[in-house]
MOPAC internal coordinates of N, CA, C and O (Angstrom, degrees):
PM7 1SCF
backbone

  N    0.0000 0     0.00 0     0.00 0    0    0    0
  C    1.4539 1     0.00 0     0.00 0    1    0    0
  C    1.5339 1   108.73 1     0.00 0    2    1    0
  O    1.2310 1   121.47 1   -37.86 1    3    2    1
  N    1.3052 1   114.79 1   142.14 1    3    2    1
  C    1.4637 1   121.09 1  -179.30 1    5    3    2
  C    1.5239 1   108.70 1  -132.83 1    6    5    3
  O    1.2310 1   121.27 1   -23.28 1    7    6    5
  N    1.3171 1   115.17 1   156.72 1    7    6    5
  C    1.4654 1   120.68 1   176.96 1    9    7    6
  C    1.5211 1   108.97 1   -97.95 1   10    9    7
  O    1.2310 1   121.19 1   -47.74 1   11   10    9
  N    1.3074 1   115.34 1   132.26 1   11   10    9
  C    1.4560 1   121.81 1   177.67 1   13   11   10
  C    1.5169 1   108.18 1  -121.17 1   14   13   11
  O    1.2310 1   121.04 1   -35.55 1   15   14   13
  N    1.3192 1   115.61 1   144.45 1   15   14   13
  C    1.4583 1   120.65 1  -177.34 1   17   15   14
  C    1.5261 1   109.53 1  -111.10 1   18   17   15
  O    1.2310 1   121.41 1   -45.08 1   19   18   17
  N    1.3201 1   114.91 1   134.92 1   19   18   17
  C    1.4635 1   122.22 1   179.19 1   21   19   18
  C    1.5213 1   108.98 1  -127.08 1   22   21   19
  O    1.2310 1   121.03 1   -25.79 1   23   22   21
  N    1.3425 1   115.64 1   154.21 1   23   22   21
  C    1.4640 1   120.65 1   178.77 1   25   23   22
  C    1.5238 1   109.29 1  -123.41 1   26   25   23
  O    1.2310 1   121.72 1   -57.35 1   27   26   25
  N    1.3346 1   114.31 1   122.65 1   27   26   25
  C    1.4576 1   121.88 1   175.92 1   29   27   26
  C    1.5267 1   107.57 1   -94.66 1   30   29   27
  O    1.2310 1   119.26 1   -44.92 1   31   30   29
  N    1.3427 1   119.02 1   135.08 1   31   30   29
  C    1.4654 1   119.81 1  -179.74 1   33   31   30
  C    1.5239 1   112.90 1   -64.02 1   34   33   31
  O    1.2310 1   120.40 1   156.49 1   35   34   33
  N    1.3200 1   116.85 1   -23.51 1   35   34   33
  C    1.4657 1   120.11 1  -177.71 1   37   35   34
  C    1.5302 1   112.24 1   -96.56 1   38   37   35
  O    1.2310 1   119.82 1   135.73 1   39   38   37
  N    1.3256 1   117.96 1   -44.27 1   39   38   37
  C    1.4691 1   121.31 1  -172.28 1   41   39   38
  C    1.5256 1   114.93 1  -104.84 1   42   41   39
  O    1.2310 1   119.16 1   173.36 1   43   42   41
  N    1.3148 1   119.20 1    -6.64 1   43   42   41
  C    1.4595 1   121.03 1   178.01 1   45   43   42
  C    1.5185 1   112.43 1    92.01 1   46   45   43
  O    1.2310 1   121.05 1    23.77 1   47   46   45
  N    1.3371 1   115.59 1  -156.23 1   47   46   45
  C    1.4673 1   122.07 1  -173.52 1   49   47   46
  C    1.5220 1   111.91 1   -86.45 1   50   49   47
  O    1.2310 1   121.33 1   -31.43 1   51   50   49
  N    1.3274 1   115.05 1   148.57 1   51   50   49
  C    1.4600 1   121.83 1   173.10 1   53   51   50
  C    1.5192 1   108.38 1  -151.77 1   54   53   51
  O    1.2310 1   120.79 1   -21.32 1   55   54   53
  N    1.3302 1   116.09 1   158.68 1   55   54   53
  C    1.4625 1   122.08 1  -179.34 1   57   55   54
  C    1.5180 1   109.86 1  -113.69 1   58   57   55
  O    1.2310 1   121.12 1   -33.30 1   59   58   57
  N    1.3190 1   115.46 1   146.70 1   59   58   57
  C    1.4608 1   121.48 1   173.42 1   61   59   58
  C    1.5277 1   108.01 1  -130.94 1   62   61   59
  O    1.2310 1   120.63 1   -29.64 1   63   62   61
  N    1.3210 1   116.41 1   150.36 1   63   62   61
  C    1.4577 1   122.23 1   177.44 1   65   63   62
  C    1.5223 1   107.96 1  -106.01 1   66   65   63
  O    1.2310 1   121.04 1   -60.00 1   67   66   65
  N    1.3243 1   115.61 1   120.00 1   67   66   65
  C    1.4621 1   122.27 1  -177.56 1   69   67   66
  C    1.5265 1   109.14 1  -136.07 1   70   69   67
  O    1.2310 1   119.90 1   -18.82 1   71   70   69
  N    1.3339 1   117.80 1   161.18 1   71   70   69
  C    1.4651 1   119.46 1   174.04 1   73   71   70
  C    1.5336 1   110.42 1   -60.63 1   74   73   71
  O    1.2310 1   120.68 1   -31.74 1   75   74   73
  N    1.3096 1   116.31 1   148.26 1   75   74   73
  C    1.4626 1   121.49 1  -177.69 1   77   75   74
  C    1.5261 1   109.84 1   -59.59 1   78   77   75
  O    1.2310 1   121.27 1   -48.71 1   79   78   77
  N    1.3309 1   115.17 1   131.29 1   79   78   77
  C    1.4559 1   121.69 1   177.88 1   81   79   78
  C    1.5132 1   115.15 1    85.32 1   82   81   79
  O    1.2310 1   119.56 1   178.97 1   83   82   81
  N    1.3193 1   118.44 1    -1.03 1   83   82   81
  C    1.4651 1   119.61 1  -177.03 1   85   83   82
  C    1.5254 1   113.26 1  -101.09 1   86   85   83
  O    1.2310 1   119.67 1  -178.71 1   87   86   85
  N    1.3303 1   118.24 1     1.29 1   87   86   85
  C    1.4648 1   121.11 1  -178.87 1   89   87   86
  C    1.5195 1   109.86 1   -79.47 1   90   89   87
  O    1.2310 1   120.83 1   -50.45 1   91   90   89
  N    1.3193 1   116.02 1   129.55 1   91   90   89
  C    1.4572 1   121.10 1   179.05 1   93   91   90
  C    1.5175 1   111.07 1   -92.21 1   94   93   91
  O    1.2310 1   119.93 1    -6.07 1   95   94   93
  N    1.3346 1   117.75 1   173.93 1   95   94   93
  C    1.4643 1   120.85 1  -179.73 1   97   95   94
  C    1.5256 1   113.11 1   -69.92 1   98   97   95
  O    1.2310 1   120.27 1   158.10 1   99   98   97
  N    1.3477 1   117.10 1   -21.90 1   99   98   97
  C    1.4634 1   120.85 1   177.53 1  101   99   98
  C    1.5155 1   109.53 1  -136.60 1  102  101   99
  O    1.2310 1   121.55 1   -25.50 1  103  102  101
  N    1.3410 1   114.63 1   154.50 1  103  102  101
  C    1.4570 1   121.75 1   179.57 1  105  103  102
  C    1.5157 1   107.04 1  -149.53 1  106  105  103
  O    1.2310 1   120.02 1   -25.01 1  107  106  105
  N    1.3052 1   117.57 1   154.99 1  107  106  105
  C    1.4600 1   121.04 1   176.77 1  109  107  106
  C    1.5226 1   109.50 1   -74.80 1  110  109  107
  O    1.2310 1   120.67 1   -42.16 1  111  110  109
  N    1.3317 1   116.32 1   137.84 1  111  110  109
  C    1.4637 1   121.99 1   178.75 1  113  111  110
  C    1.5228 1   109.00 1   -64.08 1  114  113  111
  O    1.2310 1   120.43 1   -40.02 1  115  114  113
  N    1.3308 1   116.78 1   139.98 1  115  114  113
  C    1.4604 1   121.17 1  -178.51 1  117  115  114
  C    1.5275 1   111.60 1   -74.17 1  118  117  115
  O    1.2310 1   119.60 1   162.45 1  119  118  117
  N    1.3317 1   118.36 1   -17.55 1  119  118  117
  C    1.4625 1   121.54 1  -178.13 1  121  119  118
  C    1.5263 1   111.34 1   -96.30 1  122  121  119
  O    1.2310 1   120.40 1   124.82 1  123  122  121
  N    1.3404 1   116.84 1   -55.18 1  123  122  121
  C    1.4683 1   120.26 1  -172.38 1  125  123  122
  C    1.5251 1   113.86 1  -107.30 1  126  125  123
  O    1.2310 1   119.05 1   163.61 1  127  126  125
  N    1.3201 1   119.42 1   -16.39 1  127  126  125
  C    1.4544 1   122.09 1   179.22 1  129  127  126
  C    1.5180 1   114.90 1    87.38 1  130  129  127
  O    1.2310 1   119.58 1  -179.93 1  131  130  129
  N    1.3395 1   118.41 1     0.07 1  131  130  129
  C    1.4669 1   121.37 1   177.24 1  133  131  130
  C    1.5249 1   110.22 1   -72.00 1  134  133  131
  O    1.2310 1   120.63 1   -14.50 1  135  134  133
  N    1.3223 1   116.40 1   165.50 1  135  134  133
  C    1.4661 1   121.16 1   178.27 1  137  135  134
  C    1.5259 1   109.69 1   -71.53 1  138  137  135
  O    1.2310 1   120.70 1   -52.27 1  139  138  137
  N    1.3248 1   116.26 1   127.73 1  139  138  137
  C    1.4656 1   122.57 1   177.85 1  141  139  138
  C    1.5240 1   108.35 1  -113.28 1  142  141  139
  O    1.2310 1   120.47 1   -41.11 1  143  142  141
  N    1.3187 1   116.72 1   138.89 1  143  142  141
  C    1.4593 1   122.93 1  -177.94 1  145  143  142
  C    1.5252 1   110.09 1   -93.27 1  146  145  143
  O    1.2310 1   120.86 1   -40.96 1  147  146  145
  N    1.3223 1   115.95 1   139.04 1  147  146  145
  C    1.4647 1   120.41 1   178.38 1  149  147  146
  C    1.5213 1   109.52 1   -72.24 1  150  149  147
  O    1.2310 1   120.87 1   -44.29 1  151  150  149
  N    1.3283 1   115.95 1   135.71 1  151  150  149
  C    1.4598 1   121.40 1   176.48 1  153  151  150
  C    1.5227 1   108.11 1  -120.62 1  154  153  151
  O    1.2310 1   121.10 1   -25.38 1  155  154  153
  N    1.3144 1   115.50 1   154.62 1  155  154  153
  C    1.4596 1   120.89 1  -179.58 1  157  155  154
  C    1.5193 1   108.68 1  -107.67 1  158  157  155
  O    1.2310 1   120.70 1   -51.96 1  159  158  157
  N    1.3170 1   116.26 1   128.04 1  159  158  157
  C    1.4615 1   121.34 1  -178.91 1  161  159  158
  C    1.5232 1   109.43 1  -122.81 1  162  161  159
  O    1.2310 1   121.14 1   -14.17 1  163  162  161
  N    1.3135 1   115.42 1   165.83 1  163  162  161
  C    1.4547 1   121.54 1   179.34 1  165  163  162
  C    1.5239 1   109.35 1   -74.57 1  166  165  163
  O    1.2310 1   119.05 1   -54.25 1  167  166  165
  N    1.3259 1   119.42 1   125.75 1  167  166  165
  C    1.4582 1   120.89 1  -177.81 1  169  167  166
  C    1.5238 1   112.56 1   -78.38 1  170  169  167
  O    1.2310 1   120.82 1   -32.66 1  171  170  169
  N    1.3126 1   116.03 1   147.34 1  171  170  169
  C    1.4652 1   125.27 1   172.31 1  173  171  170
  C    1.5198 1   113.17 1    53.96 1  174  173  171
  O    1.2310 1   119.88 1  -144.75 1  175  174  173
  N    1.3068 1   117.84 1    35.25 1  175  174  173
  C    1.4539 1   120.74 1   179.80 1  177  175  174
  C    1.5264 1   111.22 1   -68.88 1  178  177  175
  O    1.2310 1   120.12 1   149.95 1  179  178  177
  N    1.3146 1   117.37 1   -30.05 1  179  178  177
  C    1.4595 1   121.21 1  -178.51 1  181  179  178
  C    1.5231 1   112.05 1   -72.20 1  182  181  179
  O    1.2310 1   119.42 1   163.77 1  183  182  181
  N    1.3111 1   118.72 1   -16.23 1  183  182  181
  C    1.4650 1   120.97 1  -177.62 1  185  183  182
  C    1.5179 1   113.43 1   -94.11 1  186  185  183
  O    1.2310 1   119.61 1  -174.91 1  187  186  185
  N    1.3106 1   118.35 1     5.09 1  187  186  185
  C    1.4543 1   121.29 1   178.13 1  189  187  186
  C    1.5251 1   108.49 1   -70.69 1  190  189  187
  O    1.2310 1   119.25 1   -51.16 1  191  190  189
  N    1.3305 1   119.04 1   128.84 1  191  190  189
  C    1.4656 1   120.59 1   179.94 1  193  191  190
  C    1.5297 1   111.21 1   -59.54 1  194  193  191
  O    1.2310 1   120.83 1   -40.12 1  195  194  193
  N    1.3170 1   116.01 1   139.88 1  195  194  193
  C    1.4612 1   121.44 1  -177.54 1  197  195  194
  C    1.5248 1   111.53 1   -61.24 1  198  197  195
  O    1.2310 1   119.93 1   145.71 1  199  198  197
  N    1.3341 1   117.75 1   -34.29 1  199  198  197
  C    1.4636 1   120.11 1   179.15 1  201  199  198
  C    1.5297 1   111.06 1   -65.36 1  202  201  199
  O    1.2310 1   120.15 1   142.82 1  203  202  201
  N    1.3262 1   117.32 1   -37.18 1  203  202  201
  C    1.4653 1   120.76 1   177.69 1  205  203  202
  C    1.5274 1   111.07 1   -68.25 1  206  205  203
  O    1.2310 1   120.29 1   138.37 1  207  206  205
  N    1.3192 1   117.05 1   -41.63 1  207  206  205
  C    1.4671 1   120.84 1   177.52 1  209  207  206
  C    1.5235 1   109.99 1   -61.09 1  210  209  207
  O    1.2310 1   120.31 1   137.71 1  211  210  209
  N    1.3343 1   117.01 1   -42.29 1  211  210  209
  C    1.4653 1   121.01 1   178.54 1  213  211  210
  C    1.5166 1   112.28 1   -64.03 1  214  213  211
  O    1.2310 1   120.27 1   139.23 1  215  214  213
  N    1.3323 1   117.09 1   -40.77 1  215  214  213
  C    1.4679 1   120.46 1   179.38 1  217  215  214
  C    1.5264 1   111.34 1   -66.27 1  218  217  215
  O    1.2310 1   120.40 1   139.86 1  219  218  217
  N    1.3164 1   116.85 1   -40.14 1  219  218  217
  C    1.4707 1   120.33 1   178.48 1  221  219  218
  C    1.5227 1   110.26 1   -65.99 1  222  221  219
  O    1.2310 1   120.19 1   136.39 1  223  222  221
  N    1.3294 1   117.24 1   -43.61 1  223  222  221
  C    1.4677 1   120.53 1   178.48 1  225  223  222
  C    1.5220 1   111.39 1   -62.77 1  226  225  223
  O    1.2310 1   120.34 1   138.79 1  227  226  225
  N    1.3346 1   116.96 1   -41.21 1  227  226  225
  C    1.4645 1   120.77 1   179.32 1  229  227  226
  C    1.5290 1   110.72 1   -64.11 1  230  229  227
  O    1.2310 1   120.41 1   137.68 1  231  230  229
  N    1.3284 1   116.82 1   -42.32 1  231  230  229
  C    1.4696 1   120.48 1   178.64 1  233  231  230
  C    1.5245 1   110.98 1   -64.01 1  234  233  231
  O    1.2310 1   120.35 1   141.03 1  235  234  233
  N    1.3147 1   116.94 1   -38.97 1  235  234  233
  C    1.4669 1   120.49 1   179.56 1  237  235  234
  C    1.5337 1   110.58 1   -66.53 1  238  237  235
  O    1.2310 1   120.48 1   137.28 1  239  238  237
  N    1.3388 1   116.68 1   -42.72 1  239  238  237
  C    1.4730 1   120.14 1   179.35 1  241  239  238
  C    1.5203 1   111.25 1   -66.61 1  242  241  239
  O    1.2310 1   119.99 1   137.78 1  243  242  241
  N    1.3299 1   117.63 1   -42.22 1  243  242  241
  C    1.4653 1   119.88 1  -177.13 1  245  243  242
  C    1.5256 1   111.71 1   -71.44 1  246  245  243
  O    1.2310 1   119.56 1   156.59 1  247  246  245
  N    1.3194 1   118.45 1   -23.41 1  247  246  245
  C    1.4657 1   120.48 1   176.78 1  249  247  246
  C    1.5196 1   110.79 1   -69.95 1  250  249  247
  O    1.2310 1   120.37 1   145.01 1  251  250  249
  N    1.3232 1   116.89 1   -34.99 1  251  250  249
  C    1.4615 1   120.92 1  -178.60 1  253  251  250
  C    1.5263 1   111.97 1   -86.51 1  254  253  251
  O    1.2310 1   120.31 1   139.13 1  255  254  253
  N    1.3154 1   117.01 1   -40.87 1  255  254  253
  C    1.4645 1   121.21 1  -179.13 1  257  255  254
  C    1.5249 1   108.77 1  -135.97 1  258  257  255
  O    1.2310 1   119.66 1   -93.69 1  259  258  257
  N    1.3357 1   118.26 1    86.31 1  259  258  257
  C    1.4640 1   120.08 1  -178.33 1  261  259  258
  C    1.5275 1   111.41 1   -67.65 1  262  261  259
  O    1.2310 1   121.22 1   -27.18 1  263  262  261
  N    1.3192 1   115.27 1   152.82 1  263  262  261
  C    1.4603 1   120.56 1   177.97 1  265  263  262
  C    1.5259 1   109.32 1   -71.01 1  266  265  263
  O    1.2310 1   120.54 1   -41.16 1  267  266  265
  N    1.3280 1   116.56 1   138.84 1  267  266  265
  C    1.4589 1   121.80 1  -179.59 1  269  267  266
  C    1.5217 1   108.21 1   -95.49 1  270  269  267
  O    1.2310 1   120.77 1   -50.51 1  271  270  269
  N    1.3302 1   116.14 1   129.49 1  271  270  269
  C    1.4593 1   121.79 1   179.92 1  273  271  270
  C    1.5174 1   107.98 1   -98.11 1  274  273  271
  O    1.2310 1   120.27 1   -49.97 1  275  274  273
  N    1.3417 1   117.08 1   130.03 1  275  274  273
  C    1.4613 1   120.76 1  -178.01 1  277  275  274
  C    1.5194 1   112.79 1   -98.36 1  278  277  275
  O    1.2310 1   119.77 1   163.54 1  279  278  277
  N    1.3435 1   118.05 1   -16.46 1  279  278  277
  C    1.4639 1   119.97 1   178.57 1  281  279  278
  C    1.5191 1   109.36 1  -150.55 1  282  281  279
  O    1.2310 1   121.22 1   -17.19 1  283  282  281
  N    1.3134 1   115.27 1   162.81 1  283  282  281
  C    1.4534 1   121.26 1   179.17 1  285  283  282
  C    1.5222 1   108.15 1   -75.20 1  286  285  283
  O    1.2310 1   119.39 1   -46.13 1  287  286  285
  N    1.3151 1   118.78 1   133.87 1  287  286  285
  C    1.4598 1   119.97 1   179.28 1  289  287  286
  C    1.5255 1   111.13 1   -65.00 1  290  289  287
  O    1.2310 1   120.64 1   -34.22 1  291  290  289
  N    1.3245 1   116.38 1   145.78 1  291  290  289
  C    1.4633 1   120.44 1   179.77 1  293  291  290
  C    1.5257 1   109.41 1   -70.14 1  294  293  291
  O    1.2310 1   121.59 1   -30.27 1  295  294  293
  N    1.3428 1   114.56 1   149.73 1  295  294  293
  C    1.4596 1   119.01 1   178.11 1  297  295  294
  C    1.5142 1   108.51 1   -79.12 1  298  297  295
  O    1.2310 1   121.26 1   -53.48 1  299  298  297
  N    1.2715 1   115.20 1   126.52 1  299  298  297
  C    1.4579 1   118.62 1   176.33 1  301  299  298
  C    1.5185 1   108.15 1  -108.92 1  302  301  299
  O    1.2310 1   121.09 1   -37.67 1  303  302  301
  N    1.2886 1   115.53 1   142.33 1  303  302  301
  C    1.4579 1   120.56 1   179.26 1  305  303  302
  C    1.5255 1   108.59 1   -79.19 1  306  305  303
  O    1.2310 1   120.75 1   -34.29 1  307  306  305
  N    1.3204 1   116.17 1   145.71 1  307  306  305
  C    1.4676 1   117.53 1   176.97 1  309  307  306
  C    1.5262 1   109.93 1   -64.90 1  310  309  307
  O    1.2310 1   120.73 1   -33.13 1  311  310  309
  N    1.2904 1   116.20 1   146.87 1  311  310  309
  C    1.4614 1   121.02 1  -179.08 1  313  311  310
  C    1.5270 1   109.83 1   -61.90 1  314  313  311
  O    1.2310 1   121.06 1   -42.70 1  315  314  313
  N    1.3211 1   115.58 1   137.30 1  315  314  313
  C    1.4577 1   120.63 1   179.41 1  317  315  314
  C    1.5194 1   109.09 1   -71.00 1  318  317  315
  O    1.2310 1   121.07 1   -43.58 1  319  318  317
  N    1.3309 1   115.55 1   136.42 1  319  318  317
  C    1.4450 1   119.89 1  -179.04 1  321  319  318
  C    1.5127 1   109.66 1   -71.64 1  322  321  319
  O    1.2310 1   121.05 1   -49.28 1  323  322  321
  N    1.3130 1   115.59 1   130.72 1  323  322  321
  C    1.4603 1   121.34 1   175.75 1  325  323  322
  C    1.5161 1   107.71 1  -126.70 1  326  325  323
  O    1.2310 1   120.43 1   -44.24 1  327  326  325
  N    1.3099 1   116.79 1   135.76 1  327  326  325
  C    1.4635 1   118.43 1   179.58 1  329  327  326
  C    1.5291 1   110.55 1   -69.08 1  330  329  327
  O    1.2310 1   121.13 1   -25.69 1  331  330  329
  N    1.3193 1   115.44 1   154.31 1  331  330  329
  C    1.4601 1   120.24 1   179.44 1  333  331  330
  C    1.5242 1   111.03 1   -65.30 1  334  333  331
  O    1.2310 1   120.98 1   145.52 1  335  334  333
  N    1.3252 1   115.73 1   -34.48 1  335  334  333
  C    1.4663 1   120.54 1   177.65 1  337  335  334
  C    1.5269 1   108.17 1  -122.37 1  338  337  335
  O    1.2310 1   119.43 1   -41.73 1  339  338  337
  N    1.3158 1   118.69 1   138.27 1  339  338  337
  C    1.4692 1   120.66 1  -177.31 1  341  339  338
  C    1.5296 1   113.61 1   -58.24 1  342  341  339
  O    1.2310 1   119.48 1   148.89 1  343  342  341
  N    1.3083 1   118.61 1   -31.11 1  343  342  341
  C    1.4605 1   121.55 1  -179.47 1  345  343  342
  C    1.5187 1   112.80 1   -66.54 1  346  345  343
  O    1.2310 1   120.17 1   155.58 1  347  346  345
  N    1.3201 1   117.29 1   -24.42 1  347  346  345
  C    1.4620 1   120.43 1   179.50 1  349  347  346
  C    1.5266 1   112.07 1   -67.19 1  350  349  347
  O    1.2310 1   119.62 1   155.47 1  351  350  349
  N    1.3159 1   118.33 1   -24.53 1  351  350  349
  C    1.4658 1   121.23 1  -179.21 1  353  351  350
  C    1.5274 1   111.16 1   -65.47 1  354  353  351
  O    1.2310 1   119.56 1   153.99 1  355  354  353
  N    1.3166 1   118.44 1   -26.01 1  355  354  353
  C    1.4595 1   121.71 1  -177.71 1  357  355  354
  C    1.5271 1   112.70 1   -87.09 1  358  357  355
  O    1.2310 1   119.90 1   172.85 1  359  358  357
  N    1.3224 1   117.80 1    -7.15 1  359  358  357
  C    1.4595 1   120.62 1  -179.77 1  361  359  358
  C    1.5247 1   110.06 1   -74.54 1  362  361  359
  O    1.2310 1   119.88 1   -29.83 1  363  362  361
  N    1.3471 1   117.83 1   150.17 1  363  362  361
  C    1.4679 1   119.76 1   178.53 1  365  363  362
  C    1.5328 1   110.40 1   -67.40 1  366  365  363
  O    1.2310 1   121.43 1   -33.83 1  367  366  365
  N    1.3077 1   114.86 1   146.17 1  367  366  365
  C    1.4705 1   120.77 1   179.89 1  369  367  366
  C    1.5241 1   109.31 1   -97.86 1  370  369  367
  O    1.2310 1   120.02 1   -29.75 1  371  370  369
  N    1.3174 1   117.57 1   150.25 1  371  370  369
  C    1.4750 1   119.62 1   179.55 1  373  371  370
  C    1.5117 1   111.61 1   -72.61 1  374  373  371
  O    1.2310 1   120.10 1   180.00 1  375  374  373

């Protein structure tokens, strides 16, 4: 079963669940009975992770208006490695 979306000129969009491949180009509106035209929408858009949507939006914004840097960033030293447990520091290293 698949969901198909139709648009009625009077009542707007609605979805119907039909077997795959059985949806026609027109269907009767579930509210008023007028002819509704099948429309094609992007599938599973609501399941896109929010972090991915944010990254795509950020990339799109930075392509059009990149951030301007006024100074060179300071050099930061890499964090010193510390063992999770203090006893591990005394173990021989490979």
